[in-house]
C-alpha positions in Angstrom: 62.8 71.9 170.6 66.6 72.3 170.8 66.5 75.2 168.4 64.0 76.6 171.0 66.5 76.4 173.7 69.0 78.0 171.5 67.0 80.9 170.6 66.1 81.8 174.4 69.5 80.9 175.6 70.9 83.5 172.9 68.4 85.9 173.3 68.7 86.2 177.7 72.7 86.3 177.1 72.4 89.7 174.7 69.4 91.2 177.3 72.4 90.1 180.4 75.4 91.7 178.6 73.3 94.8 177.5 71.8 95.2 181.0 75.4 94.6 182.7 77.0 97.4 180.6 74.3 99.7 180.9 74.9 99.6 185.0 78.5 99.6 184.3 78.6 103.5 182.8 75.3 104.4 185.2 73.0 104.4 182.3 70.2 104.4 184.3 71.2 108.1 186.0 71.3 109.6 182.9 68.5 112.0 182.3 66.9 110.4 179.4 67.6 112.9 177.2 68.7 111.3 174.0 71.6 113.6 172.7 73.1 113.4 176.2 73.1 109.4 175.3 74.7 109.6 172.2 77.4 111.6 173.6 78.4 108.6 175.9 81.1 106.7 173.9 80.0 103.8 175.7 76.8 103.8 175.1 77.3 104.4 171.4 78.8 101.1 171.3 76.8 99.5 173.2 73.8 100.3 171.2 76.1 99.1 168.1 76.6 95.8 169.9 72.7 95.7 170.5 72.2 95.9 166.5 74.9 93.2 165.8 73.2 91.3 168.0 69.7 91.2 166.7 71.0 90.7 163.4 72.9 87.6 164.4 70.1 86.5 166.1 67.8 86.8 162.8 69.8 85.9 160.9 71.0 82.6 162.1 68.3 81.7 164.9 64.7 83.1 164.1 65.0 82.3 160.3 66.6 78.8 161.4 63.5 78.5 163.8 61.3 79.4 161.3 62.7 76.9 158.6 62.5 74.1 161.3 59.2 74.7 162.4 58.0 74.3 158.6 59.9 71.1 158.4 58.7 69.4 161.9 55.5 70.8 162.8 52.9 69.6 160.1 49.8 71.2 162.3 50.8 75.0 162.4 49.0 76.7 160.6 49.7 80.2 159.1 47.9 82.9 158.3 48.0 85.1 155.1 50.8 87.4 155.9 53.0 84.6 156.9 53.0 82.9 153.2 53.8 86.6 151.9 56.5 87.0 154.6 58.3 83.2 153.9 57.9 84.1 150.1 60.1 87.5 151.2 62.7 86.0 153.0 63.6 83.5 150.5 61.9 80.1 151.8 61.6 78.0 148.2 58.7 76.2 147.5 56.6 75.3 144.6 53.7 77.6 143.4 50.4 76.2 143.5 47.0 76.3 142.1 44.0 76.5 144.0 40.5 76.2 142.2 36.9 77.3 144.2 35.2 73.6 143.7 31.6 73.9 144.3 28.6 72.6 142.9 27.6 68.7 142.5 30.0 66.1 141.7 30.2 66.8 137.8 31.0 70.1 138.4 33.7 69.3 140.7 35.0 67.1 138.4 35.2 69.8 135.9 37.0 71.9 138.1 39.4 69.3 138.9 40.3 68.8 135.7 41.2 72.4 135.0 42.9 72.8 137.9 45.0 69.8 136.8 45.9 70.7 134.1 46.6 74.5 134.9 49.0 72.8 137.5 50.6 70.2 134.9 51.5 72.8 132.3 53.1 75.1 134.6 54.9 72.7 137.1 52.8 73.6 140.1 50.9 72.1 142.5 46.9 71.4 142.9 45.3 72.0 146.3 42.8 69.5 147.0 42.2 68.7 150.7 40.1 65.8 152.6 37.2 67.3 152.6 36.8 67.6 148.8 34.2 65.1 148.2 36.6 64.1 145.2 39.0 62.5 147.3 36.3 60.7 149.2 35.2 59.0 145.7 38.4 58.7 143.8 41.9 57.5 144.4 43.0 61.3 144.6 45.8 62.2 146.8 44.7 65.2 149.2 47.6 68.0 148.8 47.6 70.5 151.9 50.6 72.5 150.9 52.3 69.4 152.7 55.5 70.2 151.1 55.5 73.3 153.4 52.8 72.6 156.1 50.8 75.4 154.9 47.1 75.5 155.8 44.7 74.6 152.4 42.8 77.8 153.7 45.7 79.7 152.2 44.0 79.5 149.0 41.6 81.7 150.8 44.6 84.5 150.8 45.1 84.2 147.0 43.8 86.9 144.4 40.7 85.2 142.2 41.3 84.9 138.4 37.8 84.8 137.4 36.3 83.0 134.6 34.4 86.1 132.7 30.7 85.7 133.1 31.1 82.3 134.7 31.0 80.9 130.6 30.9 77.3 129.7 33.3 78.1 126.9 36.9 78.3 126.5 39.0 81.1 127.4 42.5 81.2 125.6 43.9 83.6 128.0 43.8 81.6 131.0 46.2 79.3 129.3 49.0 81.8 129.4 49.1 82.7 133.5 52.4 83.1 135.2 54.1 80.0 136.7 56.0 82.1 139.6 53.3 82.8 141.1 50.2 81.2 143.1 47.0 81.2 141.1 43.6 80.9 142.6 40.3 80.2 139.8 36.6 81.1 140.4 34.3 80.0 137.7 33.0 77.2 135.6 35.4 76.0 133.3 33.4 73.6 131.4 35.1 73.3 128.7 36.9 69.8 127.4 39.6 72.4 125.5 41.4 73.4 128.4 42.8 69.8 129.7 42.7 68.1 125.5 45.8 67.5 125.8 46.1 65.6 129.4 42.9 63.8 129.4 44.7 60.1 129.4 46.3 61.0 132.4 43.3 62.4 134.0 41.3 59.6 133.4 44.0 57.4 134.8 44.0 59.7 137.8 40.2 59.8 138.0 39.8 56.2 139.1 36.9 55.3 141.9 37.4 54.3 145.3 37.5 50.3 145.6 34.6 50.2 147.7 32.6 52.2 145.2 33.7 50.4 142.3 33.2 47.0 144.1 29.0 48.2 144.5 28.6 49.4 141.3 29.9 46.0 139.3 28.0 44.0 142.0 25.1 45.7 140.9 26.0 45.9 137.2 26.6 42.6 137.4 23.4 41.6 139.0 21.4 43.3 136.5 22.8 41.7 133.6 22.1 38.5 134.9 18.7 38.8 134.3 19.4 39.8 130.8 21.4 36.4 130.0 19.1 35.2 126.9 20.5 38.4 125.1 24.0 37.4 123.6 26.1 40.0 122.3 23.8 42.8 124.6 25.0 46.4 124.2 24.1 48.3 127.4 23.4 51.9 127.1 23.5 54.1 130.1 21.1 56.8 130.5 21.4 59.8 132.5 17.8 62.0 133.1 18.3 65.2 134.9 15.4 67.7 135.6 16.1 71.0 136.8 12.8 71.8 138.1 9.2 70.5 137.6 8.8 72.7 134.5 10.3 71.9 130.8 11.8 75.3 130.9 12.4 77.5 133.5 12.8 81.7 133.9 16.6 81.2 133.6 16.3 79.7 130.4 17.7 76.1 131.3 16.1 73.6 129.4 14.8 69.7 130.1 15.4 67.6 127.6 11.8 66.6 126.3 10.6 62.5 126.5 10.6 62.7 122.6 13.8 63.4 123.0 14.8 60.8 125.0 13.0 58.1 122.9 14.7 59.3 120.0 17.7 59.0 121.5 17.2 55.2 122.6 15.4 54.0 118.7 18.8 55.7 117.7 20.6 53.0 119.7 18.1 50.0 119.0 18.1 50.8 115.3 22.1 50.7 115.4 22.3 47.2 117.6 20.2 44.1 117.2 19.9 43.6 121.3 20.1 47.3 123.9 19.5 47.4 127.5 18.8 50.6 128.5 19.6 51.3 132.0 18.4 54.7 133.1 19.6 56.7 135.8 17.6 59.4 137.8 16.7 61.5 140.8 13.4 62.3 138.9 12.4 58.4 139.1 8.7 59.6 139.3 9.0 61.5 135.9 10.6 58.7 134.1 8.3 56.0 134.7 5.2 58.7 133.8 7.0 59.4 130.7 9.3 56.9 128.9 7.7 53.6 128.3 8.5 50.5 130.2 9.7 48.2 127.5 11.1 45.2 127.9 15.1 46.6 127.2 14.7 49.0 129.7 16.0 49.0 133.8 15.6 51.6 136.0 18.1 51.9 138.2 17.0 53.3 141.9 18.7 53.5 145.4 22.3 54.4 144.5 24.7 56.9 146.0 25.5 59.6 143.1 29.1 58.1 142.7 28.0 54.4 142.4 25.5 55.7 139.9 28.4 57.7 138.2 30.7 54.6 138.3 27.7 52.2 136.9 27.5 54.5 134.3 31.0 54.2 133.3 30.3 50.3 133.0 27.9 50.7 130.2 29.4 50.7 126.9 27.8 53.9 125.2 25.7 57.0 127.0 22.4 58.9 126.5 22.9 62.2 128.6 20.3 64.7 128.8 21.6 68.1 130.6 23.9 69.1 133.1 27.3 68.4 134.0 27.0 64.7 135.8 26.0 63.3 132.4 28.2 65.1 130.7 31.2 63.4 132.8 29.4 59.8 132.5 30.0 60.4 128.2 33.4 61.1 129.1 34.5 58.4 131.0 32.7 56.1 129.4 34.0 56.9 125.9 31.5 54.6 123.9 29.0 56.6 121.5 27.1 59.4 123.4 24.5 61.4 122.6 23.3 64.6 124.1 20.3 66.9 123.7 21.0 69.9 121.6 19.2 72.8 123.1 20.2 73.1 126.6 19.6 76.6 127.0 16.5 79.1 125.7 17.9 80.9 122.8 18.7 84.8 124.0 18.2 83.7 127.8 20.7 84.4 130.4 21.7 80.6 130.4 22.1 80.4 126.7 25.0 83.3 127.6 26.5 80.4 129.3 26.9 78.3 126.7 28.5 80.9 123.8 30.0 78.1 121.9 28.8 74.8 122.1 31.5 73.4 120.7 33.5 74.3 123.3 31.5 72.6 126.2 30.3 69.1 123.9 32.8 66.8 123.2 33.8 66.6 119.6 32.6 63.6 118.4 29.4 63.4 120.5 26.1 63.3 118.4 23.8 66.1 119.2 19.7 64.6 118.8 16.7 66.7 119.7 
């Protein structure tokens, strides 16, 4: 507030000074021809004085008021030109990384892991707002360019770096980008190779909110209590994803067939003496119809997506079908993970997104068909 009154006072004094001097030389009676004005020595002096005052005002008052507003007014919103202007006048700030978050929980976790890694490597900050679902499910600290009181919508102002063809593979060129400018990304970035070096950090950061983890543990322990007679039971989380009611759609996305799921469960039955399979799916009707309901299977229903994911991470091992939700369950669980090895029809549009399966599926995971 003080800086505002200081600016007003300075501006008023400058205008009053110029007005008095112009009145003293009777400048109002000059015909208005500019060349006549310049012939007047006093008028030239006044012009110089005005320029000097303008320079002083900008240097010591306007620029300072801008800096003060950045420090004192966190609710102020800036448009696209303002951030460029601030950079131009030399306001120092760390550069930021923006990622176009989209899709479901699994997709957004991939986006976060990619964005975090880029920011981490280049000593930048990842912009993530309170509106992002990840801040509601995990203990992530939202970042609204808060250190500079800039609106998160500023991400819309940055030129996009697009993942070529929205490929689920790895693009090495994305790791060799400048650190002296803001970066904004659009794509899938579904390769563990981007963040392999920082995955220990990422697992520590991606901690579920207390209420979600409490609900997941409570339901998980309730299920286990029903199988107390099985000493040393091995729990396997099974996530069944169905793209649609057909086994293959026109885009080339394949659903994992029931034979694969049964085969994967038999793999663990042969490995461990006692198993308990916790099956999660939004297509439970299909599951009940196609998967034999043996005594070592428990169908988990009625949960939100984050609670399902949290419960999956409490199991010892993972069977995934297709999709990023099951992928993240396997990665976060860190046990043995079995995956369906034919998620896309060869030669289809969807298969082009998986130009290299080894870039997408985590090393050491077990492919089956």
